C-alpha positions in Angstrom: -24.3 29.6 36.8 -22.2 29.2 40.0 -19.6 27.0 38.2 -19.3 29.6 35.4 -18.8 32.4 38.0 -16.1 30.3 39.8 -14.4 29.4 36.5 -14.2 33.1 35.4 -12.9 34.1 38.8 -10.3 31.3 38.8 -9.3 32.2 35.2 -8.8 35.9 36.0 -6.8 35.2 39.1 -4.5 32.8 37.2 -4.1 35.2 34.3 -3.2 38.1 36.5 -0.6 36.0 38.4 1.0 34.8 35.2 1.1 38.4 33.8 2.8 39.7 37.0 5.4 37.0 36.8 6.0 37.7 33.1 6.4 41.5 33.7 8.8 40.8 36.5 11.0 38.6 34.3 10.7 41.0 31.3 11.8 44.0 33.3 14.5 42.2 35.3 12.6 42.7 38.5 12.9 40.3 41.4 9.9 38.0 41.3 7.8 38.1 44.4 7.3 34.4 44.9 4.9 35.1 47.8 2.4 36.3 45.2 2.1 32.7 44.1 0.3 32.0 47.4 -2.7 33.7 45.8 -3.0 30.6 43.7 -3.7 28.4 46.7 -7.4 29.3 47.1 -7.7 29.0 43.3 -6.4 25.5 43.4 -8.6 24.6 46.3 -11.6 26.0 44.5 -10.8 24.0 41.4 -10.4 20.8 43.4 -13.8 21.4 45.1 -15.8 22.4 42.1 -14.5 20.5 39.1 -15.1 16.7 39.2 -12.4 15.7 36.7 -9.7 17.4 38.8 -11.1 15.8 42.0 -11.1 12.4 40.4 -7.7 12.7 38.6 -5.9 13.9 41.7 -7.3 11.1 43.9 -6.5 8.5 41.3 -2.9 9.6 41.4 -2.9 9.5 45.2 -4.3 6.0 45.1 -1.8 4.8 42.5 1.1 6.2 44.5 0.0 4.6 47.8 -0.9 1.3 46.3 -2.7 0.0 49.5 -3.7 -3.6 50.0 -7.3 -4.5 49.5 -9.5 -7.6 49.8 -10.9 -8.3 46.4 -13.6 -10.9 45.9 -15.0 -11.8 42.4 -17.7 -14.3 41.7 -20.1 -15.5 39.1 -23.4 -17.4 39.4 -24.4 -19.8 36.6 -28.0 -21.0 36.5 -28.3 -24.3 34.5 -30.7 -27.2 34.2 -27.7 -29.6 33.8 -26.8 -31.9 36.6 -23.0 -31.7 37.2 -21.1 -34.2 39.3 -18.1 -33.3 41.4 -15.8 -35.0 38.8 -17.2 -32.9 36.0 -16.8 -29.6 38.0 -13.3 -30.6 38.9 -12.5 -31.1 35.2 -13.8 -27.7 34.5 -11.6 -26.3 37.2 -8.6 -28.1 35.7 -9.3 -26.8 32.2 -9.7 -23.2 33.5 -6.5 -23.5 35.6 -4.5 -24.6 32.5 -5.9 -21.6 30.5 -5.0 -19.1 33.2 -1.7 -20.9 34.1 -2.8 -21.4 37.7 -1.4 -24.0 40.0 -2.4 -25.4 43.4 -0.8 -23.8 46.5 1.5 -26.2 48.2 0.6 -27.2 51.8 -3.0 -26.0 51.4 -5.7 -28.7 52.0 -8.8 -28.9 49.9 -12.2 -28.8 51.4 -14.6 -31.1 49.5 -18.2 -32.0 50.1 -21.1 -33.1 47.9 -22.0 -29.5 47.0 -18.9 -27.5 48.0 -15.3 -27.2 47.0 -12.5 -25.0 48.3 -8.8 -24.8 47.7 -5.9 -22.5 47.3 -4.4 -21.5 43.9 -1.5 -19.5 42.7 -1.0 -17.4 39.6 2.1 -17.6 37.3 3.3 -14.5 39.1 3.2 -16.1 42.5 0.0 -14.5 43.8 -1.9 -16.8 46.1 -5.7 -16.7 46.3 -8.7 -18.9 47.3 -11.1 -20.6 44.9 -14.5 -21.8 46.2 -17.3 -23.5 44.3 -20.8 -24.2 45.6 -23.7 -25.9 44.0 -27.3 -25.1 45.1 -29.9 -27.4 43.6 -33.2 -25.6 43.1 -36.5 -27.0 41.9 -35.9 -26.3 38.2 -32.3 -25.0 38.0 -28.9 -25.7 39.6 -27.1 -22.6 40.8 -23.3 -22.9 40.5 -21.4 -20.2 42.4 -17.6 -19.8 41.6 -15.7 -17.4 43.8 -12.1 -16.1 43.8 -10.8 -14.3 46.9 -7.6 -12.2 46.9 -5.6 -10.0 49.2 -3.8 -7.8 46.7 -2.5 -4.3 46.1 -4.9 -1.8 44.6 -2.9 -1.7 41.4 -3.3 -5.4 40.9 -7.1 -5.4 41.0 -7.4 -4.9 37.2 -5.1 -7.9 36.5 -6.9 -10.1 38.9 -10.2 -9.2 37.4 -8.8 -10.0 33.9 -7.6 -13.4 35.2 -11.1 -14.0 36.7 -12.8 -13.4 33.4 -10.4 -15.9 31.6 -11.1 -18.5 34.3 -14.9 -17.9 34.0 -14.8 -18.2 30.1 -13.1 -21.6 30.3 -15.1 -22.9 33.2 -18.5 -22.3 31.6 -17.3 -23.3 28.1 -19.9 -25.7 26.7 -22.2 -25.4 29.8 -25.9 -24.8 29.0 -26.7 -21.8 31.0 -30.1 -20.1 31.5 -28.8 -17.1 33.3 -25.6 -15.6 34.7 -24.7 -13.0 37.3 -21.4 -11.4 38.3 -20.4 -9.9 41.7 -17.4 -8.1 43.0 -16.5 -6.8 46.4 -13.6 -4.5 47.2 -13.0 -4.2 50.9 -10.6 -1.6 52.3 -11.3 -2.0 56.0 -7.6 -2.7 56.8 -6.4 0.5 55.2 -9.2 2.8 56.5 -9.9 4.0 53.0 -13.4 4.6 51.6 -14.5 3.9 48.0 -15.7 6.5 45.5 -17.6 5.7 42.4 -20.0 8.2 40.8 -21.5 9.2 44.2 -19.7 10.3 47.3 -20.2 12.4 50.4 -18.5 15.6 51.2 -16.7 15.6 54.6 -19.1 16.6 57.4 -18.7 17.6 61.0 -19.6 14.2 62.4 -16.4 12.3 63.1 -17.8 8.8 63.2 -20.4 7.3 60.9 -20.9 3.6 61.1 -24.1 3.2 59.0 -23.2 4.9 55.7 -24.9 3.2 52.7 -25.3 4.4 49.1 -27.2 2.2 46.7 -27.9 3.0 43.0 -28.5 1.3 39.7 -26.8 2.4 36.5 -28.1 0.7 33.4 -28.2 -2.7 34.9 -25.2 -2.3 37.2 -26.2 -2.4 40.9 -23.7 -0.7 43.2 -23.6 -0.5 47.0 -21.1 1.7 48.7 -20.6 1.4 52.5 -17.8 2.4 54.8 -14.5 1.0 53.5 -16.3 -1.2 51.0 -17.8 -1.2 47.5 -19.9 -4.0 46.0 -21.3 -4.4 42.5 -23.5 -6.9 40.7 -24.6 -7.2 37.1 -25.6 -9.8 34.5 -23.1 -8.3 32.0 -19.5 -8.5 33.2 -18.6 -5.6 31.0 -20.6 -3.4 33.3 -18.4 -4.5 36.2 -15.4 -3.3 34.2 -16.6 0.3 35.0 -16.1 -0.3 38.7 -12.7 -1.9 38.3 -11.4 1.0 36.1 -13.1 4.0 37.8 -13.4 3.3 41.6 -11.1 5.4 43.7 -10.1 4.8 47.4 -10.3 8.0 49.4 -8.9 8.8 52.9 -11.7 11.0 54.2 -15.1 10.8 52.7 -17.2 10.0 55.7 
């Protein structure tokens, strides 16, 4: 009911402003441009009350600023197969060929019996880190493959797409019992805060260090904290929602 009342009020104000301008033009009267200031509270009300305006405006702001974010994407594979380092390395090589990745020059590789870390580069010259760990459990081996980026917010979608190509080739032919996918988008360096589905209106408190929103949306687990958003799901298509719809905001909490 409140939204309907506000919508009617906004509509009437907008219509009256347009009519006044039309009458001034039609009768060759000098337009009183100061009358347009009456639209200011209308615009503010629309921004506050209508979600699609709020989301669209902040998406445009985020796209224009194109801030740098730390983006981490990983997948966990649960398998009863025993994989040697050589076999995992071959899977990395195959995935690199598919994605047209190369090794970073001058970056040493960290290799142990159950851990592998190195620096890779995309065909567009973007550097990132690849790490693989193997955690042998009683019945299943857990393989964790993680890609870490420092990228612009506009590049997150492309990096996520590369990640999925890498994953597809890496697990090709691997007997898996279960999979899980995680992402983390960290905006601490920019001071921005993430918005996805749920957010907080600005409040009087100037400093909040323990903000935490957690919710589950049809199998997608989301955790939003100050300057950071994390998501986990067994279906990577659910993660797509976060990648496409999250919005960095300047003042949420």
